[in-house]
N, C-alpha and C positions, 0 to 999 in steps of 0.2 A: 806460435807454438812450433819449436824446432822439430824437424823430422829426422829420424835416424833410420831404422831398419823396418822394412815392410810398411812404410808410411806411418810408423808409430813414433810418438814422442818419447823422451827419456822416462816420463812418468808412466806411459802406456806399455812400453816394452816389458817391464818386469811383470805386469799383469799377465801378459801372454805367456811368458816363460813359466810363471807359477802355475797357470792353468794347465799347461802341457805336463808339468811335473806331477800335478795332482791326478791327471788322467792316467799317467804311466805308473803311479805308485802301487796300484793294485797288483801289478805284474812283477814287482820287484821282490827280492828276498826279504824275510821279516825284518831284519835289522835296517836295511836300506829303506824299507817301506815306512817304518816309523819315522825315520829322519826326514825323508822326502815329504811325507804328509805334513809333519809339523812345520817344516820350513816353507813348503808351498802354501799352506793355509795362512801362515803369518804374512808372507809377502803379498798374497792375494788380498788379504784383509786391509793391509796398509795401502796397497795400490787402489783398492776400491774407495777407501776414505779420501785419498788424495784426488782421485778422479772426480768424485762427487763434489768436492770443494772447488776444484778448478773448472768443472764443467765437463761432464762425461759425454762422449760421442756414442751414437747408437751402436756403432760397430763393437765398441768395447763392452757394451751390455751383453752381447752374445758371448764374448770371451769370458766375462765374469760369470755368466750363468752356467756355461759349460764347466768351468773350474769349480764353482760352488757345488754343482750337482755331483761331480766326481769326488770332491772332498767329503761330502756327506756319506757316501758309501764306503770311502776308505777310512775315514776317521772313526766311524761308529764302532767297528770291532776293537780299535785301539782303546777307546774310552771305556768300553765294557771290560776289557782285560785289566785296565788300570783300576777299575772299581771292584775287581775280584769276581765279576759276574761272568757266566759262560758266554763265549763269543760264537758267533756264527758268520761264516763267510760264504758268499754265494759261490757255487761251483763255476769253473771257468766257462762252461757252455752257456751259463746264465749271465755271468758278469761281462762276457765279451760283447754282446749287443749293447749293454749299457755304456761300456767304455767307448765303443765305437760312436754311439750317439753323442756322448759328451765331447769326444774329440772332433766330431763333425761340426758341432756348435762352435767350438773354439776356433777351428780352422776357417769356418765360414766368416766369423768376425775378423780374423786376421786377413783373409783375402779381400773382404769388403774394405778394410782399412787401407790395404795396399791399392786397390782399384779406385777408391774415392778418398784420396788424402786431403788434408787441409793444404791448399795451394801455398807453395813457397816461391815467391817471385824472384827471378834472377836479379842479381845485384846490378844496378845501372852502371854501365862501363865508362861514362863520360866524366869530365872534370868537375861538373857541378853536382851539388846535392839537388834534391827535387822537392819543390813545394807544390801545394795544390789548393784550390779554392773552387767553390761552386757558386754560380750566378743564375738568376732567373730573369729573363727578359720577355717583354710583351711587344708584339709587332702591332702598332695601332692601325697600320694600313691593310692588314689581312684579317678577314673573318675566319673563325675556326670552322673548317668545312665538315668536321666530324660531328658537330652539334647543330641543333636547329635554332639556337638562340641568336638573334641578329646582333646583339651587343657583345657576343663572345669573341674576343680577339685571340689570335694565335699566340700561344706561350711556348717558349723553348727553354729548357734547363740545360745549362752548359757547365761542364767541369773543365777547369784549366790545370794543366801540369806545366810547371815552369822552372827555369834554372833558379836555384836558391843558394844562399851562403849562410854561414854562421849557425848551422844546425847542430845542436848538441847531440852526442851519440844516444842519449836516453830520451830524446824528445818523442812525444807521442806520435805514432804513425797513423795514417788514414786507414779507415776500414776499406775493404775492397769494394763492396757492392752498394755502399751508401754512406751518408754523412755520419750516421750513428749506427750502433749495433742493431737497433730496432729496424731502421730503414734497410739495413743489409739483409736481415731475415725476411722482411717484407718483399724485397726485390727477388730474393732467391725463391721464395714460394710462388711469386708471380711468374717467374721464368719457368718454374716446374709446371705450373698450371698451363701456361702457353704451350709448352712442349708436350704436355700430356703424360708426364712421368711422375712417379712418387716424389713428393717434396723432400723426403729425406735424402734423395740422391744429390741435392745441391746444398745440404746443410753445411758441409765442410767449407764450401765457397763463402757462405755467409759468415763463417768464423774467421776468415783470413784477414790479415793486415798487410799493408803494402810498405814500400820504402818512402813514399811521399809524406811530407810533414804539412798538415793543414796550416795555412797562413804563414809559412816560413818566409823570412825576409828575402827580397830580391837582391842580387849582387849590386854593390854600389857603382861598379864600373862594368865595362863590357859592351856598351852601346846597346843598340836595339836588336831584338831577337826575331828571326824569321818565325812565321806562324803556320801551323798545320791544323786545319779543321778536319774533324773526323765524324763520319756518320756510321752507326753500327748496322749490323745485318737486320733482316726482317724480324721484328719482335725483340731484337737485341737492345741492350742498354748502354749508356754512355761509358760504363766501366769495362766493357767486355774485352778491350785491348789495353788494359792498364800496363802490362809488362812492356808493350810496345811504346806507350805514351811516356812512361818513366824513362825508358832508354833514350828516346829522342830528347826529352827535357834535359837529361844529364849531359847531352851533347850540345846544348845551347839553343834548342827550339822551344817555342811555346805551343803546346798541343791543346786544342779546344775541342772536346768531344761532346756530342749532342745527345740529349734524350728528346725523341720526337713524340709528344703526347698523342695518345690514341693509336700509336704505331708501336713504340717501345712497349715491352711486356708490362712494365710498371713504371710510372713516373710519379714521384712524390713532390708536390709543390710546396712553396714556402709557407702557405697558410695551413699546411697539414693535409690537404686533399690528396687522394691517391687516384690516379687515372690509369685504368687498365686498357690494354689494346682492344681495338674493335675490328682488327683485321682478321679475315677468315677466308679460306679458299672455298670456292663453289663446286669444284670438280669439273667445271667447264673450262677447258684450256683457253679458249678465246676470251671468255669473260675474266678469267684470272689474269691473263696478260694485260687486258684493258685496265683492270684494277691496279696491277703492279705498276703500270705506266703512270697512273694517277698518284699513287703513293710516292713514286720516285720524284714526280714534279713537286709535290709538297716538300719533300726532303731537300730538293735542290733549292727551293725558295728559302727554306730554313737556313741552309748554309750561307746563302747570300745575305740574309738578314743578320746572322751572327757576325759575319765579316764587317758589316756596317757598324754593329755595336762595338766590336773590338776596336775599330777605328776611332769611335767616340771615346772609348775607354783610354786609348793611347793619348788622345788630345785632352784628357782630363774632364770631359763632359759627364763622364760616369765615374764615380769614385772607385778606386781599386789599387792594389799594390803594383800593377804593371803600367801605370800611367807613364808615358814617355819612353817605354821600353819595348813596344811592339812595332816591328817593321811590317806595316800592312801593305808595303809595296812588294814584299817577298812572301807570298802566301801560297800554300798548296791545299787543294781540295782532295781529301782522301776518304776512303770508306771500305767496309767489308761487305761482300755480297750485295744486297740491295743498296747498301750505303755506297758501295763502289760505283753502282749505276748512277746514283744521285750525284756523286762527285764528278763523273763524266758530263752529266747534263748541266750541272752548275757551272763547270768550266766553259762549256759551249755558250751558255747564256750570259756569263759574267767574266769579262776579260781582266778583272782585278785578280783573278786566280792565275798564278804564274806556272803552275805545274799540277799534275794529277797523279795520285797513287790509287789504283783499283786493286783491292785484295779479293780476288776470286769472285768478281761480280759480273753477272750477265747483263749486258747493256739493255736498258729499258726505254730509251728514247724512241718513240714511235716514228719520228721523222728525222733521223740523224743527218746532220749537216757538218760542213767543215768547221774546225775550230783550230786554235793556234797554240795550244800549250803542249809541251812534252808530256808523255804518259808512261808510267811504269805500271804494268799489269802483271801481278803475281797470280799464277793459276796452279791449281792442284795437279797432281800427277795424272794427267789424262792419258788413258791407254789408247792403242790403235783403234780407230773407229768409234771410240767412246765420246759421247757428247759432241758430235760433229757440229750440231747447231750452235752450241756455245762457242766453240773455237772459231767457227766461220763468222758468227756475228761479232765477236770481239775483234777479230782480225779486220773485218770491214770497217769498224769504228776507228781502230787505230790508224788505218790508212787514210782516214779523213783529216787527220791532224796535219797542219802545215809544218809542224815540228816533228822531231824524231820520236817514235813510239817504241817501247821495249816490252815484249811479252816474255816473262821469265817463268818457266815451268819447273817446279821444285820437286825433284825425285823423292818418293816416300811420303808425300804430303797428301792431305785430304782437305775438304772444305774448311774444317775447323782448325786446321794446323795454324792458320794465320790469325788466331785469336788466343785468348788465355786458356781456352778449353783443355789443351793437353796437360795443363798444370793440375787439373782436379777431376777430369772425367776418366772413365776406364780406358786404358791404353789399347783400344781396339783400332787396328789400322784403317778400317772403313769409316771410323768416326773421327779420329784425330790424327791419322797418319801413323807412320812407323818410325818416326824420328826421335822418340823419347819425350820425356816430360818437358824439358826446357829448350831443346834444339829448335823446334818450330818457332816459338816466340822470339828466340834470339836471332834466328835467320831472318825472320820477317823484319825485325827492327834494323838489323845490319844492312840488308839490301835496300830498305827504305832510306836509311841515312846516306848510303852511297849515292843514291839517286838525288836526294834533296841537296846534299852538299854540292853536287855538280850543277843542278838547275836553279837553286835558290841562292847559293853562296858563290857560284862560279868557280868552284874548286877545279884546278886544271887536271888533266889526265884523260885516259881513254875510258869513258864510262861503260862502253860495251864490254871491254875486257874485265873491268871491275865487277860488273854484274854477272858475268859468266861464271864467276867463282861460286855462285849460289844455285846454279841450276842450268837448264837448257834454255838458251837465249835466242829469241827471234827478234830481229831489228826491222822496224818499218820506217 
């Protein structure tokens, strides 16, 4: 659904205009009142029918309700006059509260539509189109720690975004939050439950489409593509950084993002089962830190397992469109928040990872030790004296790497700036930063690409100078 003004589509915008006209009609001269009421009611009716057919958003229900209530009071005197019956119009002191209430309803819907729009993903800037596919793999060597069943093995759901070619302009695009519209709604409601917010606040995210084409063909040439594994934040889902993943895929990377069952808010398995998160804070800081370290360790093991499966996929041991196209010698472990902590731990434990990108993640390794990969750590705009523990811990871990580490602090950013959240959550600086709807996701992808081009592809140039264009850089 294309967005125009105030987060409204071309079908929704006329409904807002018509509702405002109907609220205003009571205060216009008689001739203008009749014309504006007739035109406004006609446009509102047509818009309401179109919205019901296409799928109406809850924000527009408020707009339509306000317009309909206003039209009832405005149109009634006109209809009585046309029928030759005496008319009665409420005095201004009685009509004013009613008009104000209708206008408040209309504006509330408009503001809600602006604050919670259907996300529109930035156009991927690279030379490739983007394809996507979802796989589910079971690790026979690991028991599922979250259940008590001895035969329950660890399952991981992985979504791949990859370079594609031959994609027709009208090819169906992937849903944002799931393989189907139903799964997208299920994930949105699960995320809302996990966050403790009304489900309707994420309804628009469930409606969104992306740029990726499911099952799109892989380019016939171009060699093997570097691989980027991604772990989402605590309770997050594999699609939470779709704009970032599509951007990298268009530049020639294969991105593999994980759902971690019993950790991610909602995971839908191939057999239709739905697994909800079992993670919860206790309120005891020491106990919560211990639990977070355990969750991080499970995630790090998931990343290593998925890399093993991708290597098998490349060798043709697992069927898939990317056989023979994955360069599993050039792999980055990446993640957001707790996923960033898992990426750091996975790299220390597994030298198959050649680089690390940590998107605002507090390190959770209880016994950090030296590791050998270069690291890019993007951090939110930390003020003087703010979160000293976070910066100190992150700096200490970066200094343990025998390669160069880069901490890039992004002005105007918040913790969720480095995800898709700015595209569809209210633009509150404390929540998503002050960079606007698309600037945060674009910057995150651009800075990541600069780092990966240098560390995985060996692109020449001064990496520190290139990264400095995106924020305040500290080099370790």
